Kinemage of the C-alpha trace (Angstrom):
@kinemage 1
@onewidth
@group {chain A} dominant
@subgroup {mainchain}
@vectorlist {calphas} color= white
{ca met a 1} P 0.000 0.000 0.000
{ca asn a 2} L 1.108 3.519 -0.772
{ca thr a 3} L 2.611 5.266 2.301
{ca lys a 4} L 0.630 8.434 1.593
{ca ile a 5} L -2.645 6.463 1.562
{ca phe a 6} L -1.656 4.558 4.715
{ca lys a 7} L -0.956 7.824 6.565
{ca phe a 8} L -4.202 9.404 5.406
{ca asn a 9} L -6.202 6.333 6.495
{ca ala a 10} L -4.508 6.516 9.915
{ca phe a 11} L -5.416 10.205 10.095
{ca leu a 12} L -9.047 9.380 9.187
{ca ala a 13} L -9.221 6.791 11.955
{ca val a 14} L -7.773 9.111 14.620
{ca tyr a 15} L -9.771 12.149 13.493
{ca gly a 16} L -12.911 10.042 13.377
{ca leu a 17} L -12.295 8.697 16.850
{ca leu a 18} L -11.770 12.182 18.282
{ca lys a 19} L -14.146 14.345 16.240
{ca ile a 20} L -16.587 12.296 14.109
{ca pro a 21} L -17.216 8.848 15.645
{ca leu a 22} L -19.535 7.883 12.777
{ca leu a 23} L -16.451 7.637 10.556
{ca val a 24} L -14.965 4.969 12.797
{ca phe a 25} L -18.302 3.146 12.907
{ca ile a 26} L -18.659 2.787 9.128
{ca gly a 27} L -14.931 2.368 8.379
{ca pro a 28} L -14.193 4.393 5.245
{ca lys a 29} L -10.804 3.899 3.594
{ca val a 30} L -8.926 5.872 0.977
{ca val a 31} L -8.110 3.569 -1.929
{ca glu a 32} L -6.710 6.160 -4.335
{ca met a 33} L -5.412 9.699 -3.915
{ca thr a 34} L -3.775 11.585 -6.737
{ca asp a 35} L -3.590 15.191 -7.864
{ca lys a 36} L -6.712 14.616 -9.959
{ca lys a 37} L -8.739 11.928 -8.189
{ca phe a 38} L -9.746 10.844 -4.687
{ca val a 39} L -11.488 7.501 -4.108
{ca ile a 40} L -13.046 6.529 -0.776
{ca lys a 41} L -14.329 3.000 -0.142
{ca ile a 42} L -17.102 2.200 2.332
{ca pro a 43} L -17.660 -1.515 2.828
{ca leu a 44} L -21.180 -2.922 2.691
{ca gly a 45} L -21.742 -4.724 5.972
{ca tyr a 46} L -23.835 -4.932 9.087
{ca arg a 47} L -23.171 -1.286 9.992
{ca thr a 48} L -23.822 0.202 6.552
{ca lys a 49} L -26.570 -1.878 4.952
{ca asn a 50} L -30.318 -1.388 5.026
{ca his a 51} L -33.184 -3.875 5.166
{ca leu a 52} L -32.778 -4.587 1.415
{ca asn a 53} L -29.086 -5.517 1.803
{ca ser a 54} L -27.909 -2.446 -0.047
{ca met a 55} L -26.015 0.531 1.338
{ca tyr a 56} L -28.020 2.696 3.713
{ca phe a 57} L -28.824 6.239 2.589
{ca gly a 58} L -26.840 7.764 5.479
{ca ala a 59} L -23.692 5.775 4.658
{ca leu a 60} L -23.971 6.905 1.027
{ca gly a 61} L -24.151 10.506 2.248
{ca val a 62} L -21.050 10.083 4.414
{ca gly a 63} L -19.094 8.609 1.500
{ca ala a 64} L -20.138 11.403 -0.852
{ca glu a 65} L -19.148 14.086 1.636
{ca leu a 66} L -15.863 12.402 2.511
{ca ser a 67} L -14.787 12.032 -1.132
{ca ile a 68} L -14.723 15.838 -1.385
{ca ala a 69} L -13.745 16.613 2.218
{ca ala a 70} L -10.662 14.353 2.158
{ca pro a 71} L -8.823 16.273 -0.574
{ca ala a 72} L -9.829 19.552 1.113
{ca val a 73} L -8.349 18.351 4.415
{ca gln a 74} L -5.149 17.298 2.679
{ca val a 75} L -4.674 20.650 0.915
{ca ile a 76} L -5.569 22.649 4.046
{ca ala a 77} L -3.046 20.668 6.114
{ca glu a 78} L -0.333 21.355 3.540
{ca ser a 79} L -1.188 25.085 3.533
{ca lys a 80} L -0.350 25.453 7.264
{ca gln a 81} L -3.165 28.029 7.533
{ca lys a 82} L -6.355 27.990 9.586
{ca ile a 83} L -8.867 27.354 6.840
{ca asp a 84} L -12.291 26.071 7.875
{ca phe a 85} L -14.637 24.264 5.533
{ca ile a 86} L -18.206 23.089 5.628
{ca phe a 87} L -20.724 21.828 3.118
{ca lys a 88} L -23.526 24.220 2.319
{ca asp a 89} L -25.823 21.870 0.416
{ca phe a 90} L -26.055 18.341 -0.939
{ca thr a 91} L -27.961 16.859 -3.868
{ca ala a 92} L -27.832 13.278 -5.064
{ca gln a 93} L -29.363 11.122 -7.741
{ca tyr a 94} L -29.582 7.384 -7.181
{ca gly a 95} L -29.554 5.146 -10.248
{ca lys a 96} L -29.174 1.635 -8.855
{ca arg a 97} L -28.984 -0.164 -5.554
{ca ala a 98} L -25.540 -0.045 -3.975
{ca asp a 99} L -25.376 -3.772 -3.175
{ca gly a 100} L -21.664 -4.140 -2.564
{ca asp a 101} L -18.674 -2.182 -1.287
{ca val a 102} L -19.054 1.342 -2.666
{ca his a 103} L -16.304 3.552 -4.078
{ca phe a 104} L -17.008 7.302 -3.914
{ca ile a 105} L -15.045 9.160 -6.558
{ca cys a 106} L -14.156 12.837 -6.706
{ca asp a 107} L -12.507 13.751 -10.018
{ca glu a 108} L -12.455 17.433 -9.079
{ca val a 109} L -9.430 17.450 -6.780
{ca glu a 110} L -7.882 20.267 -8.832
{ca ala a 111} L -11.012 22.402 -8.251
{ca val a 112} L -10.826 21.692 -4.504
{ca lys a 113} L -7.146 22.713 -4.485
{ca ser a 114} L -7.934 25.847 -6.481
{ca leu a 115} L -10.600 26.897 -3.973
{ca ile a 116} L -8.221 26.368 -1.024
{ca glu a 117} L -5.454 28.272 -2.856
{ca glu a 118} L -7.862 31.161 -3.381
{ca ala a 119} L -8.835 31.059 0.309
{ca lys a 120} L -5.172 31.412 1.320
{ca lys a 121} L -5.285 35.015 0.082
{ca asn a 122} L -8.932 35.936 0.637
{ca pro a 123} L -10.536 36.479 4.074
{ca glu a 124} L -14.073 36.168 2.646
{ca arg a 125} L -16.119 32.968 2.638
{ca leu a 126} L -15.699 31.237 -0.724
{ca glu a 127} L -17.980 28.581 -2.202
{ca arg a 128} L -17.843 26.199 -5.113
{ca lys a 129} L -20.035 23.296 -6.240
{ca met a 130} L -18.172 19.989 -6.446
{ca lys a 131} L -19.391 16.828 -8.153
{ca gly a 132} L -18.711 13.165 -7.620
{ca tyr a 133} L -20.133 9.730 -8.249
{ca ala a 134} L -20.257 6.309 -6.622
{ca ile a 135} L -19.797 2.858 -8.099
{ca val a 136} L -19.897 -0.716 -6.865
{ca pro a 137} L -16.756 -2.019 -8.624
{ca ser a 138} L -17.541 -5.677 -7.901
{ca lys a 139} L -20.738 -5.312 -9.971
{ca ser a 140} L -20.131 -2.593 -12.570
{ca gln a 141} L -18.352 0.654 -13.376
{ca glu a 142} L -21.757 2.271 -13.927
{ca pro a 143} L -22.545 4.905 -11.260
{ca val a 144} L -25.067 3.900 -8.619
{ca met a 145} L -25.170 7.498 -7.441
{ca thr a 146} L -24.097 10.929 -8.615
{ca tyr a 147} L -23.860 13.843 -6.221
{ca glu a 148} L -23.074 17.511 -5.892
{ca leu a 149} L -22.011 19.367 -2.757
{ca thr a 150} L -21.211 23.038 -2.274
{ca leu a 151} L -17.872 23.340 -0.490
{ca ser a 152} L -17.675 26.521 1.569
{ca val a 153} L -14.285 27.666 2.926
{ca arg a 154} L -13.002 30.567 4.995
{ca asn a 155} L -9.476 31.457 6.057
{ca arg a 156} L -9.454 32.259 9.780
{ca ser a 157} L -5.762 33.214 9.527
{ca leu a 158} L -6.730 36.369 7.599
{ca lys a 159} L -9.567 37.550 9.837
{ca ser a 160} L -8.978 40.950 11.393
């Protein structure tokens, strides 16, 4: 396994334990992280499945959010500035049942980085819509879900 991915998964586990226990409960893992793409895997299991043996709506929401939040966290950490982020809204379209381990894919890592770079110099709240999709790779490469979240960031280091 890539050292960078291993370290980020360790960070996710510790951060989840301290700040967002739901992350520890559902066990997301980074499976790919590049300058262009971030892929988060959430396993289908007792903690994440619904009564139809497909992924529960809430677990799908966590995966979608995390696929965009993870690259933001990485870029913010590298910036060494106090940049806060939150998601302003969330829309999703579900095409098929997610009846296996789900991979949440954000191909807009460059847009996330660009927004954080802009926030390094701007004290105002900045927002940008980010898109992603989810697949069940054991079944098909066809998306089971597409989603859009508005990432909102603000640089506390620049506040007067």
